C-alpha positions as CSV (number, residue, x, y, z in Angstrom):
1,M,123.4,125.5,153.9
2,K,124.2,125.0,157.4
3,S,123.9,121.3,157.9
4,I,123.1,118.1,156.4
5,K,119.2,119.0,157.2
6,D,119.4,121.9,155.2
7,L,120.5,119.9,152.5
8,L,118.0,117.2,152.9
9,V,115.2,119.9,153.1
10,W,116.4,121.5,150.0
11,Y,116.7,118.2,148.0
12,N,112.8,117.1,149.5
13,N,111.3,120.2,148.4
14,L,112.9,119.9,144.7
15,D,112.3,116.1,144.2
16,V,109.8,114.8,146.5
17,V,107.3,117.3,146.7
18,P,106.8,117.5,142.8
19,F,106.5,113.8,143.0
20,I,103.8,114.0,145.8
21,K,101.7,116.5,143.7
22,A,102.1,114.2,140.7
23,I,101.0,111.2,142.5
24,K,97.9,113.2,144.0
25,A,96.8,114.1,140.5
26,Q,97.2,110.8,139.3
27,R,95.1,109.2,142.2
28,E,92.5,111.9,141.2
29,L,92.8,110.6,137.8
30,F,91.3,107.0,138.4
31,M,88.9,108.5,141.4
32,R,87.1,109.6,138.5
33,F,86.5,106.0,137.4
34,D,85.6,104.7,140.9
35,L,89.2,103.3,141.3
36,D,91.7,103.8,144.1
37,M,95.1,103.4,142.7
38,F,96.6,102.7,146.3
39,A,93.5,99.9,146.9
40,D,92.3,98.8,143.7
41,G,95.6,97.9,142.0
42,V,99.3,97.1,142.4
43,S,100.4,98.5,139.0
44,L,99.1,101.5,136.6
45,P,98.3,98.4,134.1
46,G,96.4,96.8,136.4
47,L,94.0,99.7,136.9
48,S,94.0,100.5,133.3
49,E,92.7,97.1,132.8
50,K,90.0,97.5,135.3
51,V,89.0,100.7,133.5
52,M,88.7,98.7,130.5
53,Y,86.5,96.1,131.9
54,Q,84.1,98.7,133.9
55,T,81.8,98.7,130.7
56,Y,82.8,95.4,129.0
57,F,79.6,93.5,130.4
58,N,77.3,96.8,129.9
59,N,76.2,95.5,126.1
60,L,75.3,91.7,126.9
61,Q,72.5,90.2,124.8
62,Y,69.7,88.4,126.6
63,P,67.7,85.2,125.4
64,D,64.5,85.7,123.6
65,K,61.7,85.1,126.8
66,A,58.8,84.4,124.0
67,P,56.5,82.1,125.5
68,A,57.1,78.0,124.7
69,N,53.9,75.8,123.9
70,A,51.9,74.8,126.9
71,F,51.8,71.5,128.5
72,Q,51.4,69.8,131.8
73,F,54.1,68.7,134.1
74,P,54.6,65.0,133.5
75,P,52.9,62.9,136.6
76,H,55.1,59.7,136.0
77,R,58.3,61.8,137.4
78,M,56.7,62.7,140.7
79,G,58.0,59.2,141.8
80,G,61.6,59.8,141.1
81,Y,61.5,63.2,143.4
82,K,59.7,61.2,146.0
83,S,62.4,58.5,146.2
84,Q,65.3,61.0,145.9
85,D,64.0,62.9,149.1
86,A,63.6,59.6,151.2
87,K,67.0,58.4,150.2
88,A,68.3,61.6,151.5
89,K,66.0,61.9,154.2
90,R,64.4,65.1,153.3
91,E,60.7,66.2,153.8
92,F,58.9,65.6,150.1
93,G,55.6,68.3,150.0
94,M,55.5,68.8,146.2
95,T,52.2,69.0,144.2
96,L,51.2,68.5,140.4
97,A,49.3,71.6,140.5
98,H,52.0,73.8,142.1
99,L,54.3,72.6,139.2
100,D,51.6,73.4,136.5
101,T,51.1,76.9,138.0
102,L,55.0,77.7,137.9
103,L,55.6,76.4,134.3
104,Q,52.4,78.9,133.3
105,K,54.0,81.7,135.4
106,Q,57.4,80.9,133.6
107,K,55.8,80.8,130.1
108,Y,56.8,77.1,129.9
109,L,60.8,78.4,129.8
110,C,63.6,77.5,131.9
111,G,63.9,79.6,135.1
112,L,67.7,79.9,134.7
113,C,68.7,79.6,130.7
114,Y,65.1,80.6,129.5
115,C,65.2,78.2,126.9
116,K,61.8,76.6,125.7
117,L,60.5,73.8,127.9
118,T,58.8,70.5,127.0
119,A,57.4,67.8,129.0
120,D,60.8,65.6,128.0
121,T,63.3,68.5,129.4
122,A,61.2,69.8,132.2
123,S,62.4,69.4,135.9
124,A,61.8,70.4,139.4
125,D,64.9,72.2,140.7
126,R,65.3,72.8,144.5
127,I,66.0,76.5,145.2
128,N,67.4,75.2,148.3
129,N,69.5,72.1,148.2
130,K,69.2,71.7,151.9
131,L,65.6,71.3,151.7
132,G,63.8,68.6,149.9
133,H,61.0,68.8,146.9
134,I,58.4,71.2,148.7
135,D,56.1,73.7,147.4
136,G,57.7,76.9,147.6
137,N,61.5,75.5,147.0
138,I,60.9,74.9,143.3
139,L,61.8,76.3,140.0
140,V,61.0,74.8,136.8
141,S,64.4,74.4,134.9
142,C,65.7,72.4,132.2
143,I,67.4,68.9,133.2
144,K,70.8,70.1,131.8
145,C,70.6,73.4,134.3
146,N,69.4,71.2,136.9
147,T,72.3,68.9,136.8
148,A,74.8,71.6,136.2
149,R,73.8,74.3,139.0
150,K,74.3,72.2,142.0
151,D,74.8,74.4,145.2
152,M,75.1,77.6,143.1
153,S,72.7,80.7,143.7
154,L,70.2,81.0,141.3
155,K,71.5,84.5,140.8
156,G,75.1,83.3,140.0
157,F,73.8,80.7,138.1
158,R,71.7,82.7,135.8
159,Y,74.8,85.2,135.5
160,K,76.8,82.2,133.8
161,K,74.2,81.2,131.6
162,L,74.1,84.8,130.5
163,L,78.1,84.7,129.9
164,E,77.6,81.4,127.9
165,F,74.9,82.8,125.7
166,N,77.3,85.9,125.0
167,S,80.4,83.6,124.7
168,D,80.8,84.6,120.9
169,R,80.7,88.5,122.0
170,L,83.5,88.0,124.8
171,V,87.3,87.7,124.9
172,Y,88.3,84.5,126.5
173,S,91.9,83.2,128.0
174,I,93.3,80.5,126.4
175,D,93.1,77.3,128.6
176,K,94.5,74.0,128.9
177,E,91.9,72.8,126.3
178,E,93.4,75.1,123.7
179,K,97.2,74.6,124.6
180,D,97.8,73.6,121.0
181,I,96.5,76.9,120.1
182,Y,98.3,78.7,122.6
183,A,101.8,77.1,121.5
184,K,100.7,78.1,117.8
185,M,100.1,81.8,118.9
186,K,103.1,82.4,121.2
187,A,105.5,81.0,118.4
188,N,103.8,83.7,116.1
189,I,103.9,86.7,118.4
190,A,105.9,89.1,116.3
191,G,105.4,92.4,117.6
192,G,105.4,95.3,115.2
193,P,107.5,98.0,113.7
194,S,109.5,100.0,116.1
195,I,112.5,102.7,115.2
196,I,113.2,101.1,111.9
197,F,112.3,103.5,109.3
198,N,114.9,104.6,106.9
199,R,113.6,108.1,106.7
200,Y,114.6,110.3,109.3
201,A,115.1,114.3,109.9
202,K,117.9,116.4,111.5
203,R,117.7,119.6,113.1
204,N,119.5,122.4,111.1
205,E,119.9,119.9,108.4
206,T,116.8,118.6,107.0
207,K,114.9,120.8,104.6
208,I,111.2,120.7,104.9
209,R,108.0,122.9,103.7
210,G,109.7,124.1,100.4
211,G,113.2,124.3,101.2
212,K,112.8,125.6,104.9
213,L,115.5,124.6,107.3
214,C,114.2,122.2,110.3
215,K,114.7,124.0,113.3
216,K,113.1,121.7,115.6
217,I,112.2,117.7,115.6
218,I,108.7,117.0,117.7
219,G,108.7,113.2,118.9
220,Y,105.3,111.5,119.1
221,D,104.1,108.2,120.5
222,A,101.1,106.4,119.5
223,N,99.4,105.8,122.8
224,A,96.1,106.9,121.7
225,L,96.0,104.1,119.0
226,Y,95.8,101.9,121.9
227,L,92.0,103.0,122.7
228,W,91.5,102.9,118.8
229,A,92.3,99.5,119.0
230,L,90.3,98.4,121.6
231,G,87.2,99.7,119.8
232,N,87.6,97.7,116.7
233,E,86.8,94.1,116.2
234,M,88.4,91.5,118.2
235,A,88.8,87.5,118.3
236,C,85.9,86.4,120.7
237,G,84.5,83.3,121.9
238,R,86.2,80.0,122.3
239,L,89.1,79.5,119.6
240,T,88.8,76.3,117.6
241,T,91.3,74.9,114.7
242,I,89.8,73.8,111.2
243,D,91.9,72.9,108.1
244,A,92.5,75.1,105.5
245,Y,90.0,74.4,102.7
246,D,89.8,75.7,98.8
247,G,88.3,79.2,99.1
248,I,89.1,80.2,102.8
249,V,91.0,83.1,101.7
250,E,88.2,84.3,99.6
251,D,86.0,83.6,102.5
252,I,88.3,85.7,104.8
253,V,88.2,88.3,102.5
254,S,84.3,88.5,102.4
255,D,83.9,88.2,106.1
256,K,82.5,84.9,106.3
257,I,84.7,83.6,108.6
258,F,87.2,85.6,111.0
259,G,90.3,84.4,113.0
260,F,94.1,83.5,112.3
261,L,95.3,82.0,109.0
262,E,98.3,80.0,109.0
263,C,100.1,80.3,105.4
264,D,103.0,81.2,103.3
265,I,103.0,84.7,101.9
266,H,105.2,86.8,99.9
267,T,105.8,90.5,98.4
268,P,105.7,90.1,94.6
269,E,108.8,91.5,92.7
270,H,107.1,94.7,91.7
271,F,106.0,95.8,94.7
272,K,109.3,95.5,96.5
273,D,110.2,98.9,96.1
274,Y,106.8,100.2,97.4
275,F,107.4,98.6,100.5
276,S,111.6,99.3,100.5
277,E,111.2,101.9,103.3
278,M,109.6,99.1,105.8
279,T,109.0,95.5,104.9
280,P,105.4,94.2,105.2
281,I,106.0,91.0,107.1
282,F,107.2,91.1,110.6
283,K,108.1,87.3,112.2
284,N,110.4,86.0,114.5
285,T,112.5,83.6,113.1
286,L,116.0,81.8,114.2
287,I,119.4,83.8,113.2
288,D,122.1,81.5,112.7
289,C,125.2,83.6,113.6
290,T,127.7,80.9,112.8
291,D,126.3,80.6,108.9
292,E,127.8,83.0,106.6
293,S,125.2,82.8,104.2
294,V,122.2,84.0,106.7
295,I,124.4,87.3,108.3
296,G,126.7,88.1,105.5
297,H,130.9,88.0,105.4
298,H,131.1,91.3,107.1
299,M,129.0,90.3,110.2
300,Y,130.2,86.9,110.1
301,K,133.9,87.8,110.5
302,Y,132.7,90.4,113.1
303,N,131.2,87.8,115.2
304,E,133.9,85.2,114.7
305,A,136.4,88.0,116.1
306,R,135.0,88.3,119.3
307,K,135.8,84.6,120.1
308,K,134.2,83.5,123.6
309,S,131.9,86.5,123.7
310,R,130.7,85.8,119.9
311,A,126.9,85.9,119.5
312,K,124.8,82.5,119.4
313,P,121.9,81.5,117.4
314,A,118.9,83.0,118.3
315,R,115.1,83.8,117.5
316,K,114.9,87.5,116.3
317,L,112.1,89.8,115.3
318,I,112.9,90.9,111.5
319,G,110.9,92.6,108.6
320,S,110.7,90.7,105.7
321,Y,109.3,90.4,102.3
322,F,107.9,87.1,103.0
323,G,106.8,84.5,105.5
324,E,106.3,81.1,105.8
325,K,104.1,78.9,107.8
326,I,103.1,82.2,109.8
327,L,99.9,83.1,111.5
328,I,98.2,86.2,110.3
329,Y,95.1,87.6,111.7
330,A,92.2,88.3,109.4
331,P,92.0,92.2,109.4
332,L,95.8,92.4,108.6
333,L,95.6,89.6,106.1
334,K,92.8,91.5,104.4
335,W,95.2,94.4,104.5
336,Y,98.2,92.7,103.1
337,L,96.1,91.1,100.0
338,S,94.6,94.8,99.3
339,H,98.3,96.1,98.9
340,G,99.2,93.5,96.6
341,L,100.9,90.6,98.7
342,E,100.1,87.0,97.4
343,I,99.4,84.0,99.6
344,T,100.9,81.0,97.9
345,K,100.1,77.8,100.4
346,T,97.5,77.8,103.6
347,Y,97.9,75.2,106.4
348,S,95.2,75.8,109.1
349,F,92.6,78.3,110.5
350,I,92.2,79.2,114.1
351,K,88.6,80.1,114.1
352,A,86.7,82.9,116.3
353,S,83.7,85.1,116.5
354,S,84.3,88.9,115.5
355,H,82.7,91.2,117.9
356,K,83.7,94.9,119.2
357,A,84.1,93.6,122.7
358,F,85.4,97.0,124.1
359,A,83.5,99.2,121.9
360,P,81.1,100.7,124.9
361,L,84.5,101.9,126.4
362,W,85.7,103.5,123.0
363,R,82.3,105.2,122.9
364,L,82.3,106.6,126.5
365,Y,86.0,108.1,126.1
366,Q,85.5,109.3,122.7
367,T,86.0,112.9,123.4
368,P,89.6,114.1,122.9
369,G,90.2,115.3,126.4
370,E,89.0,112.2,127.8
371,R,90.9,110.2,125.4
372,V,94.3,111.6,126.4
373,M,93.5,111.2,129.9
374,L,92.6,107.8,129.9
375,I,95.6,106.9,127.7
376,S,98.7,108.9,129.0
377,R,99.2,111.6,131.3
378,R,102.4,112.6,129.4
379,R,102.3,116.0,127.6
């Protein structure tokens, strides 16, 4: 190398060029999902989430559109529509014959949510709210939809009602109305096991396969489990809290209810040896480093010796043989019970609907090659 430029060219070829090749390959990957990683997302998790939701709404169920009982539109309601238009200085030109024809064409169903109409619930809804009640600008809907639609387009409102119809099959964000549930769930987010196993292997030391010396340790990650988890039952619909009742645990085990149980749970003494490698219950708990009975004599002395830099009390994720007033997801609770753990007290239950919300994604990318490409680019 004769100059700084030569050094930079050499460095560029070794570092930047391979990086550009990797970016191009990654961009081509997301192009397969009709996503441009430079335009459709600001992060890889964001792009992955968009892939998740591409099939999320493919399995929506539609209301039953079986015809309702026939009836004629109530004549006495015409005066109210006429006075509405007169007050708003709109043209009125709607006839009873036109309304009865619309009812017949719509099979006496609401033109927005497709519920069955009666003479008491049917109403004349203006398609274009800037115009008055005129033949050709009318859709017969139920009173609830007429009141709720306001200036929303017919297509947009119908889709909104379709999502409401499927509310028990969709995953919802927790909003302000459910702030108590949010606080309880946040306090109970406990993560899971990481590098906490007592069992381990060492190259050239550990014996495997009938006494052979282990020559290489091959690591692995569990990224492919994310897609598997997406294909399982999830807590869908609006969450509601109910008080625990006698027999609630049996109802959870028999799949009569689904959600999260707040309870006390422990591992019986005769099962502690079985779980000795990894304790089964993970929880966030306050670790008081100033209490010798909590952290033990050795760690207490060590912490006190640090003086100004000593550790302060803090909430930590720990593995344990018991949990008090912790929130447990129904599938995990069933696993605990089937493996010998015991519930000693129940407090409340966050009720949800059980549904495989992302099952279409799981079925779409079930082949091994696609699964690896979607979840991880690492080899």
